[in-house]
PyMOL Python script that loads the backbone (N, CA, C, O; Angstrom):
from pymol import cmd

cmd.read_pdbstr("""\
ATOM      1  N   MET A   1      93.627 -45.677  97.201  1.00  0.00           N
ATOM      2  CA  MET A   1      92.833 -45.627  95.987  1.00  0.00           C
ATOM      3  C   MET A   1      91.373 -45.914  96.349  1.00  0.00           C
ATOM      4  O   MET A   1      91.083 -46.872  97.065  1.00  0.00           O
ATOM      5  N   ALA A   2      90.474 -45.093  95.861  1.00  0.00           N
ATOM      6  CA  ALA A   2      89.051 -45.285  96.130  1.00  0.00           C
ATOM      7  C   ALA A   2      88.560 -46.560  95.462  1.00  0.00           C
ATOM      8  O   ALA A   2      89.022 -46.934  94.384  1.00  0.00           O
ATOM      9  N   ALA A   3      87.636 -47.206  96.109  1.00  0.00           N
ATOM     10  CA  ALA A   3      87.075 -48.445  95.562  1.00  0.00           C
ATOM     11  C   ALA A   3      86.178 -48.127  94.376  1.00  0.00           C
ATOM     12  O   ALA A   3      85.431 -47.148  94.386  1.00  0.00           O
ATOM     13  N   THR A   4      86.264 -48.965  93.363  1.00  0.00           N
ATOM     14  CA  THR A   4      85.348 -48.896  92.234  1.00  0.00           C
ATOM     15  C   THR A   4      84.769 -50.283  92.028  1.00  0.00           C
ATOM     16  O   THR A   4      85.366 -51.288  92.415  1.00  0.00           O
ATOM     17  N   PHE A   5      83.593 -50.318  91.410  1.00  0.00           N
ATOM     18  CA  PHE A   5      82.860 -51.565  91.263  1.00  0.00           C
ATOM     19  C   PHE A   5      82.310 -51.683  89.853  1.00  0.00           C
ATOM     20  O   PHE A   5      81.929 -50.690  89.233  1.00  0.00           O
ATOM     21  N   GLN A   6      82.273 -52.902  89.359  1.00  0.00           N
ATOM     22  CA  GLN A   6      81.567 -53.213  88.124  1.00  0.00           C
ATOM     23  C   GLN A   6      80.387 -54.084  88.514  1.00  0.00           C
ATOM     24  O   GLN A   6      80.544 -55.078  89.223  1.00  0.00           O
ATOM     25  N   VAL A   7      79.208 -53.706  88.046  1.00  0.00           N
ATOM     26  CA  VAL A   7      78.003 -54.487  88.286  1.00  0.00           C
ATOM     27  C   VAL A   7      77.601 -55.061  86.934  1.00  0.00           C
ATOM     28  O   VAL A   7      77.270 -54.317  86.010  1.00  0.00           O
ATOM     29  N   ILE A   8      77.631 -56.378  86.822  1.00  0.00           N
ATOM     30  CA  ILE A   8      77.454 -57.046  85.539  1.00  0.00           C
ATOM     31  C   ILE A   8      76.231 -57.946  85.598  1.00  0.00           C
ATOM     32  O   ILE A   8      76.173 -58.875  86.403  1.00  0.00           O
ATOM     33  N   ALA A   9      75.256 -57.668  84.743  1.00  0.00           N
ATOM     34  CA  ALA A   9      74.074 -58.523  84.664  1.00  0.00           C
ATOM     35  C   ALA A   9      74.478 -59.869  84.073  1.00  0.00           C
ATOM     36  O   ALA A   9      75.256 -59.938  83.122  1.00  0.00           O
ATOM     37  N   ILE A  10      73.942 -60.921  84.645  1.00  0.00           N
ATOM     38  CA  ILE A  10      74.209 -62.268  84.148  1.00  0.00           C
ATOM     39  C   ILE A  10      73.127 -62.610  83.135  1.00  0.00           C
ATOM     40  O   ILE A  10      71.938 -62.413  83.388  1.00  0.00           O
ATOM     41  N   SER A  11      73.550 -63.123  81.991  1.00  0.00           N
ATOM     42  CA  SER A  11      72.605 -63.450  80.927  1.00  0.00           C
ATOM     43  C   SER A  11      72.940 -64.815  80.341  1.00  0.00           C
ATOM     44  O   SER A  11      73.951 -65.426  80.687  1.00  0.00           O
ATOM     45  N   SER A  12      72.078 -65.277  79.456  1.00  0.00           N
ATOM     46  CA  SER A  12      72.336 -66.565  78.808  1.00  0.00           C
ATOM     47  C   SER A  12      73.560 -66.483  77.900  1.00  0.00           C
ATOM     48  O   SER A  12      74.212 -67.496  77.647  1.00  0.00           O
ATOM     49  N   LEU A  13      73.877 -65.288  77.409  1.00  0.00           N
ATOM     50  CA  LEU A  13      75.063 -65.119  76.576  1.00  0.00           C
ATOM     51  C   LEU A  13      76.339 -65.039  77.407  1.00  0.00           C
ATOM     52  O   LEU A  13      77.426 -65.334  76.911  1.00  0.00           O
ATOM     53  N   ASP A  14      76.205 -64.640  78.670  1.00  0.00           N
ATOM     54  CA  ASP A  14      77.352 -64.520  79.577  1.00  0.00           C
ATOM     55  C   ASP A  14      76.944 -65.044  80.954  1.00  0.00           C
ATOM     56  O   ASP A  14      76.800 -64.263  81.894  1.00  0.00           O
ATOM     57  N   PRO A  15      76.756 -66.365  81.081  1.00  0.00           N
ATOM     58  CA  PRO A  15      76.224 -66.925  82.330  1.00  0.00           C
ATOM     59  C   PRO A  15      77.138 -66.767  83.541  1.00  0.00           C
ATOM     60  O   PRO A  15      76.673 -66.888  84.675  1.00  0.00           O
ATOM     61  N   ASP A  16      78.413 -66.503  83.334  1.00  0.00           N
ATOM     62  CA  ASP A  16      79.336 -66.296  84.453  1.00  0.00           C
ATOM     63  C   ASP A  16      79.472 -64.825  84.823  1.00  0.00           C
ATOM     64  O   ASP A  16      80.065 -64.493  85.850  1.00  0.00           O
ATOM     65  N   GLY A  17      78.922 -63.939  83.986  1.00  0.00           N
ATOM     66  CA  GLY A  17      79.092 -62.512  84.225  1.00  0.00           C
ATOM     67  C   GLY A  17      80.542 -62.096  84.128  1.00  0.00           C
ATOM     68  O   GLY A  17      80.993 -61.217  84.863  1.00  0.00           O
ATOM     69  N   SER A  18      81.275 -62.726  83.222  1.00  0.00           N
ATOM     70  CA  SER A  18      82.713 -62.472  83.131  1.00  0.00           C
ATOM     71  C   SER A  18      83.094 -61.486  82.027  1.00  0.00           C
ATOM     72  O   SER A  18      84.243 -61.050  81.962  1.00  0.00           O
ATOM     73  N   ASP A  19      82.151 -61.131  81.165  1.00  0.00           N
ATOM     74  CA  ASP A  19      82.448 -60.186  80.089  1.00  0.00           C
ATOM     75  C   ASP A  19      82.311 -58.763  80.630  1.00  0.00           C
ATOM     76  O   ASP A  19      81.203 -58.238  80.744  1.00  0.00           O
ATOM     77  N   THR A  20      83.428 -58.158  80.956  1.00  0.00           N
ATOM     78  CA  THR A  20      83.414 -56.830  81.576  1.00  0.00           C
ATOM     79  C   THR A  20      83.805 -55.720  80.606  1.00  0.00           C
ATOM     80  O   THR A  20      83.985 -54.575  81.021  1.00  0.00           O
ATOM     81  N   ARG A  21      83.936 -56.037  79.343  1.00  0.00           N
ATOM     82  CA  ARG A  21      84.442 -55.057  78.371  1.00  0.00           C
ATOM     83  C   ARG A  21      83.610 -53.782  78.296  1.00  0.00           C
ATOM     84  O   ARG A  21      84.172 -52.693  78.180  1.00  0.00           O
ATOM     85  N   ASN A  22      82.296 -53.889  78.358  1.00  0.00           N
ATOM     86  CA  ASN A  22      81.434 -52.721  78.188  1.00  0.00           C
ATOM     87  C   ASN A  22      80.833 -52.231  79.496  1.00  0.00           C
ATOM     88  O   ASN A  22      79.912 -51.414  79.487  1.00  0.00           O
ATOM     89  N   GLU A  23      81.336 -52.713  80.601  1.00  0.00           N
ATOM     90  CA  GLU A  23      80.786 -52.332  81.902  1.00  0.00           C
ATOM     91  C   GLU A  23      81.643 -51.246  82.540  1.00  0.00           C
ATOM     92  O   GLU A  23      82.855 -51.415  82.677  1.00  0.00           O
ATOM     93  N   PRO A  24      81.024 -50.128  82.935  1.00  0.00           N
ATOM     94  CA  PRO A  24      81.796 -49.041  83.541  1.00  0.00           C
ATOM     95  C   PRO A  24      82.226 -49.370  84.965  1.00  0.00           C
ATOM     96  O   PRO A  24      81.593 -50.176  85.646  1.00  0.00           O
ATOM     97  N   MET A  25      83.296 -48.745  85.399  1.00  0.00           N
ATOM     98  CA  MET A  25      83.727 -48.813  86.791  1.00  0.00           C
ATOM     99  C   MET A  25      82.970 -47.715  87.526  1.00  0.00           C
ATOM    100  O   MET A  25      83.050 -46.545  87.153  1.00  0.00           O
ATOM    101  N   LEU A  26      82.238 -48.089  88.568  1.00  0.00           N
ATOM    102  CA  LEU A  26      81.384 -47.151  89.287  1.00  0.00           C
ATOM    103  C   LEU A  26      81.861 -46.967  90.718  1.00  0.00           C
ATOM    104  O   LEU A  26      82.433 -47.879  91.315  1.00  0.00           O
ATOM    105  N   LEU A  27      81.625 -45.790  91.258  1.00  0.00           N
ATOM    106  CA  LEU A  27      81.837 -45.583  92.682  1.00  0.00           C
ATOM    107  C   LEU A  27      80.705 -46.266  93.430  1.00  0.00           C
ATOM    108  O   LEU A  27      79.663 -46.568  92.848  1.00  0.00           O
ATOM    109  N   TYR A  28      80.904 -46.507  94.702  1.00  0.00           N
ATOM    110  CA  TYR A  28      79.964 -47.301  95.495  1.00  0.00           C
ATOM    111  C   TYR A  28      78.501 -46.855  95.386  1.00  0.00           C
ATOM    112  O   TYR A  28      77.646 -47.704  95.134  1.00  0.00           O
ATOM    113  N   PRO A  29      78.167 -45.568  95.561  1.00  0.00           N
ATOM    114  CA  PRO A  29      76.736 -45.199  95.511  1.00  0.00           C
ATOM    115  C   PRO A  29      76.079 -45.548  94.173  1.00  0.00           C
ATOM    116  O   PRO A  29      74.941 -46.018  94.141  1.00  0.00           O
ATOM    117  N   ASP A  30      76.793 -45.317  93.077  1.00  0.00           N
ATOM    118  CA  ASP A  30      76.236 -45.622  91.759  1.00  0.00           C
ATOM    119  C   ASP A  30      76.152 -47.124  91.520  1.00  0.00           C
ATOM    120  O   ASP A  30      75.197 -47.607  90.912  1.00  0.00           O
ATOM    121  N   ALA A  31      77.145 -47.858  91.993  1.00  0.00           N
ATOM    122  CA  ALA A  31      77.131 -49.314  91.846  1.00  0.00           C
ATOM    123  C   ALA A  31      75.986 -49.922  92.651  1.00  0.00           C
ATOM    124  O   ALA A  31      75.316 -50.843  92.182  1.00  0.00           O
ATOM    125  N   LEU A  32      75.761 -49.413  93.853  1.00  0.00           N
ATOM    126  CA  LEU A  32      74.669 -49.914  94.685  1.00  0.00           C
ATOM    127  C   LEU A  32      73.321 -49.621  94.038  1.00  0.00           C
ATOM    128  O   LEU A  32      72.424 -50.464  94.063  1.00  0.00           O
ATOM    129  N   LYS A  33      73.176 -48.444  93.466  1.00  0.00           N
ATOM    130  CA  LYS A  33      71.938 -48.077  92.761  1.00  0.00           C
ATOM    131  C   LYS A  33      71.700 -49.022  91.579  1.00  0.00           C
ATOM    132  O   LYS A  33      70.577 -49.476  91.360  1.00  0.00           O
ATOM    133  N   THR A  34      72.751 -49.313  90.827  1.00  0.00           N
ATOM    134  CA  THR A  34      72.643 -50.233  89.693  1.00  0.00           C
ATOM    135  C   THR A  34      72.258 -51.628  90.164  1.00  0.00           C
ATOM    136  O   THR A  34      71.406 -52.278  89.558  1.00  0.00           O
ATOM    137  N   ALA A  35      72.880 -52.088  91.237  1.00  0.00           N
ATOM    138  CA  ALA A  35      72.570 -53.415  91.781  1.00  0.00           C
ATOM    139  C   ALA A  35      71.116 -53.484  92.244  1.00  0.00           C
ATOM    140  O   ALA A  35      70.435 -54.480  91.998  1.00  0.00           O
ATOM    141  N   ARG A  36      70.642 -52.446  92.906  1.00  0.00           N
ATOM    142  CA  ARG A  36      69.243 -52.423  93.356  1.00  0.00           C
ATOM    143  C   ARG A  36      68.280 -52.453  92.174  1.00  0.00           C
ATOM    144  O   ARG A  36      67.242 -53.114  92.224  1.00  0.00           O
ATOM    145  N   GLN A  37      68.630 -51.736  91.115  1.00  0.00           N
ATOM    146  CA  GLN A  37      67.781 -51.727  89.929  1.00  0.00           C
ATOM    147  C   GLN A  37      67.722 -53.117  89.293  1.00  0.00           C
ATOM    148  O   GLN A  37      66.644 -53.583  88.925  1.00  0.00           O
ATOM    149  N   LEU A  38      68.867 -53.778  89.161  1.00  0.00           N
ATOM    150  CA  LEU A  38      68.882 -55.122  88.585  1.00  0.00           C
ATOM    151  C   LEU A  38      68.073 -56.089  89.445  1.00  0.00           C
ATOM    152  O   LEU A  38      67.339 -56.924  88.916  1.00  0.00           O
ATOM    153  N   LYS A  39      68.204 -55.983  90.767  1.00  0.00           N
ATOM    154  CA  LYS A  39      67.437 -56.849  91.661  1.00  0.00           C
ATOM    155  C   LYS A  39      65.944 -56.600  91.497  1.00  0.00           C
ATOM    156  O   LYS A  39      65.160 -57.549  91.470  1.00  0.00           O
ATOM    157  N   SER A  40      65.540 -55.337  91.388  1.00  0.00           N
ATOM    158  CA  SER A  40      64.116 -55.022  91.240  1.00  0.00           C
ATOM    159  C   SER A  40      63.555 -55.547  89.923  1.00  0.00           C
ATOM    160  O   SER A  40      62.356 -55.802  89.809  1.00  0.00           O
ATOM    161  N   GLU A  41      64.426 -55.707  88.931  1.00  0.00           N
ATOM    162  CA  GLU A  41      64.026 -56.262  87.639  1.00  0.00           C
ATOM    163  C   GLU A  41      64.097 -57.785  87.631  1.00  0.00           C
ATOM    164  O   GLU A  41      63.770 -58.420  86.628  1.00  0.00           O
ATOM    165  N   GLY A  42      64.524 -58.367  88.746  1.00  0.00           N
ATOM    166  CA  GLY A  42      64.615 -59.820  88.847  1.00  0.00           C
ATOM    167  C   GLY A  42      65.810 -60.412  88.126  1.00  0.00           C
ATOM    168  O   GLY A  42      65.811 -61.600  87.802  1.00  0.00           O
ATOM    169  N   LYS A  43      66.820 -59.608  87.871  1.00  0.00           N
ATOM    170  CA  LYS A  43      68.001 -60.075  87.149  1.00  0.00           C
ATOM    171  C   LYS A  43      69.113 -60.456  88.119  1.00  0.00           C
ATOM    172  O   LYS A  43      69.313 -59.806  89.146  1.00  0.00           O
ATOM    173  N   ALA A  44      69.826 -61.513  87.778  1.00  0.00           N
ATOM    174  CA  ALA A  44      71.004 -61.909  88.549  1.00  0.00           C
ATOM    175  C   ALA A  44      72.171 -61.034  88.101  1.00  0.00           C
ATOM    176  O   ALA A  44      72.224 -60.596  86.952  1.00  0.00           O
ATOM    177  N   PHE A  45      73.097 -60.788  89.013  1.00  0.00           N
ATOM    178  CA  PHE A  45      74.232 -59.946  88.674  1.00  0.00           C
ATOM    179  C   PHE A  45      75.454 -60.325  89.494  1.00  0.00           C
ATOM    180  O   PHE A  45      75.369 -60.962  90.544  1.00  0.00           O
ATOM    181  N   ARG A  46      76.578 -59.908  88.969  1.00  0.00           N
ATOM    182  CA  ARG A  46      77.870 -60.144  89.606  1.00  0.00           C
ATOM    183  C   ARG A  46      78.518 -58.794  89.878  1.00  0.00           C
ATOM    184  O   ARG A  46      78.331 -57.849  89.112  1.00  0.00           O
ATOM    185  N   VAL A  47      79.269 -58.700  90.951  1.00  0.00           N
ATOM    186  CA  VAL A  47      79.972 -57.461  91.292  1.00  0.00           C
ATOM    187  C   VAL A  47      81.465 -57.748  91.390  1.00  0.00           C
ATOM    188  O   VAL A  47      81.889 -58.694  92.054  1.00  0.00           O
ATOM    189  N   ILE A  48      82.241 -56.926  90.727  1.00  0.00           N
ATOM    190  CA  ILE A  48      83.694 -57.001  90.806  1.00  0.00           C
ATOM    191  C   ILE A  48      84.167 -55.715  91.476  1.00  0.00           C
ATOM    192  O   ILE A  48      83.849 -54.616  91.022  1.00  0.00           O
ATOM    193  N   ALA A  49      84.921 -55.858  92.549  1.00  0.00           N
ATOM    194  CA  ALA A  49      85.420 -54.707  93.305  1.00  0.00           C
ATOM    195  C   ALA A  49      86.914 -54.545  93.085  1.00  0.00           C
ATOM    196  O   ALA A  49      87.662 -55.523  93.074  1.00  0.00           O
ATOM    197  N   GLU A  50      87.339 -53.311  92.911  1.00  0.00           N
ATOM    198  CA  GLU A  50      88.760 -52.992  92.796  1.00  0.00           C
ATOM    199  C   GLU A  50      89.073 -51.836  93.732  1.00  0.00           C
ATOM    200  O   GLU A  50      88.231 -50.966  93.953  1.00  0.00           O
ATOM    201  N   GLY A  51      90.253 -51.824  94.269  1.00  0.00           N
ATOM    202  CA  GLY A  51      90.660 -50.747  95.165  1.00  0.00           C
ATOM    203  C   GLY A  51      90.328 -51.069  96.615  1.00  0.00           C
ATOM    204  O   GLY A  51      90.085 -52.223  96.968  1.00  0.00           O
ATOM    205  N   ASP A  52      90.322 -50.047  97.437  1.00  0.00           N
ATOM    206  CA  ASP A  52      90.125 -50.205  98.880  1.00  0.00           C
ATOM    207  C   ASP A  52      88.643 -50.210  99.241  1.00  0.00           C
ATOM    208  O   ASP A  52      88.092 -49.178  99.624  1.00  0.00           O
ATOM    209  N   HIS A  53      88.006 -51.354  99.122  1.00  0.00           N
ATOM    210  CA  HIS A  53      86.592 -51.475  99.478  1.00  0.00           C
ATOM    211  C   HIS A  53      86.474 -52.018 100.901  1.00  0.00           C
ATOM    212  O   HIS A  53      87.398 -52.642 101.423  1.00  0.00           O
ATOM    213  N   THR A  54      85.326 -51.768 101.511  1.00  0.00           N
ATOM    214  CA  THR A  54      85.110 -52.238 102.881  1.00  0.00           C
ATOM    215  C   THR A  54      84.266 -53.507 102.875  1.00  0.00           C
ATOM    216  O   THR A  54      83.606 -53.830 101.887  1.00  0.00           O
ATOM    217  N   GLU A  55      84.301 -54.208 103.983  1.00  0.00           N
ATOM    218  CA  GLU A  55      83.459 -55.400 104.138  1.00  0.00           C
ATOM    219  C   GLU A  55      81.983 -55.019 104.057  1.00  0.00           C
ATOM    220  O   GLU A  55      81.179 -55.760 103.491  1.00  0.00           O
ATOM    221  N   GLN A  56      81.626 -53.870 104.619  1.00  0.00           N
ATOM    222  CA  GLN A  56      80.231 -53.420 104.582  1.00  0.00           C
ATOM    223  C   GLN A  56      79.771 -53.178 103.144  1.00  0.00           C
ATOM    224  O   GLN A  56      78.634 -53.496 102.795  1.00  0.00           O
ATOM    225  N   GLN A  57      80.639 -52.624 102.318  1.00  0.00           N
ATOM    226  CA  GLN A  57      80.280 -52.409 100.918  1.00  0.00           C
ATOM    227  C   GLN A  57      80.006 -53.744 100.235  1.00  0.00           C
ATOM    228  O   GLN A  57      78.995 -53.890  99.549  1.00  0.00           O
ATOM    229  N   LEU A  58      80.892 -54.715 100.414  1.00  0.00           N
ATOM    230  CA  LEU A  58      80.675 -56.031  99.807  1.00  0.00           C
ATOM    231  C   LEU A  58      79.431 -56.699 100.378  1.00  0.00           C
ATOM    232  O   LEU A  58      78.667 -57.323  99.642  1.00  0.00           O
ATOM    233  N   ARG A  59      79.227 -56.573 101.672  1.00  0.00           N
ATOM    234  CA  ARG A  59      78.061 -57.181 102.317  1.00  0.00           C
ATOM    235  C   ARG A  59      76.763 -56.614 101.736  1.00  0.00           C
ATOM    236  O   ARG A  59      75.792 -57.349 101.555  1.00  0.00           O
ATOM    237  N   SER A  60      76.744 -55.318 101.447  1.00  0.00           N
ATOM    238  CA  SER A  60      75.526 -54.719 100.899  1.00  0.00           C
ATOM    239  C   SER A  60      75.177 -55.326  99.539  1.00  0.00           C
ATOM    240  O   SER A  60      74.000 -55.494  99.220  1.00  0.00           O
ATOM    241  N   PHE A  61      76.188 -55.653  98.739  1.00  0.00           N
ATOM    242  CA  PHE A  61      75.924 -56.306  97.459  1.00  0.00           C
ATOM    243  C   PHE A  61      75.459 -57.746  97.669  1.00  0.00           C
ATOM    244  O   PHE A  61      74.538 -58.210  96.996  1.00  0.00           O
ATOM    245  N   LEU A  62      76.090 -58.441  98.594  1.00  0.00           N
ATOM    246  CA  LEU A  62      75.695 -59.826  98.881  1.00  0.00           C
ATOM    247  C   LEU A  62      74.256 -59.896  99.385  1.00  0.00           C
ATOM    248  O   LEU A  62      73.522 -60.822  99.038  1.00  0.00           O
ATOM    249  N   GLU A  63      73.852 -58.930 100.196  1.00  0.00           N
ATOM    250  CA  GLU A  63      72.482 -58.904 100.709  1.00  0.00           C
ATOM    251  C   GLU A  63      71.462 -58.690  99.599  1.00  0.00           C
ATOM    252  O   GLU A  63      70.301 -59.075  99.738  1.00  0.00           O
ATOM    253  N   LEU A  64      71.892 -58.080  98.501  1.00  0.00           N
ATOM    254  CA  LEU A  64      71.016 -57.912  97.342  1.00  0.00           C
ATOM    255  C   LEU A  64      71.032 -59.146  96.439  1.00  0.00           C
ATOM    256  O   LEU A  64      70.282 -59.214  95.465  1.00  0.00           O
ATOM    257  N   GLY A  65      71.882 -60.115  96.759  1.00  0.00           N
ATOM    258  CA  GLY A  65      71.937 -61.354  95.993  1.00  0.00           C
ATOM    259  C   GLY A  65      73.040 -61.416  94.962  1.00  0.00           C
ATOM    260  O   GLY A  65      73.018 -62.280  94.085  1.00  0.00           O
ATOM    261  N   ALA A  66      74.002 -60.518  95.049  1.00  0.00           N
ATOM    262  CA  ALA A  66      75.084 -60.487  94.064  1.00  0.00           C
ATOM    263  C   ALA A  66      76.020 -61.673  94.213  1.00  0.00           C
ATOM    264  O   ALA A  66      76.212 -62.208  95.306  1.00  0.00           O
ATOM    265  N   LEU A  67      76.588 -62.063  93.105  1.00  0.00           N
ATOM    266  CA  LEU A  67      77.718 -62.986  93.099  1.00  0.00           C
ATOM    267  C   LEU A  67      78.950 -62.101  93.143  1.00  0.00           C
ATOM    268  O   LEU A  67      79.072 -61.169  92.349  1.00  0.00           O
ATOM    269  N   VAL A  68      79.849 -62.377  94.046  1.00  0.00           N
ATOM    270  CA  VAL A  68      81.039 -61.524  94.187  1.00  0.00           C
ATOM    271  C   VAL A  68      82.263 -62.334  93.840  1.00  0.00           C
ATOM    272  O   VAL A  68      83.380 -61.817  93.890  1.00  0.00           O
TER     273      VAL A  68
END
""", "prot")
cmd.dss("prot")
cmd.show_as("cartoon", "prot")
cmd.util.cbc("prot")
cmd.orient("prot")
């Protein structure tokens, strides 16, 4: 199964980034683009990975400052 990711902005209303109801499941390139955009906006974010993801994929999110 291909890996999918949810990139969730952390806010004062959801400080744990645990509300995933309205967050789409993205393939890696789109999830990475979303994470980069949030980082450029100075926003904290969390990434949830499902499926067969690689260590390099997770590392790329961690290098952007994601909570995994």
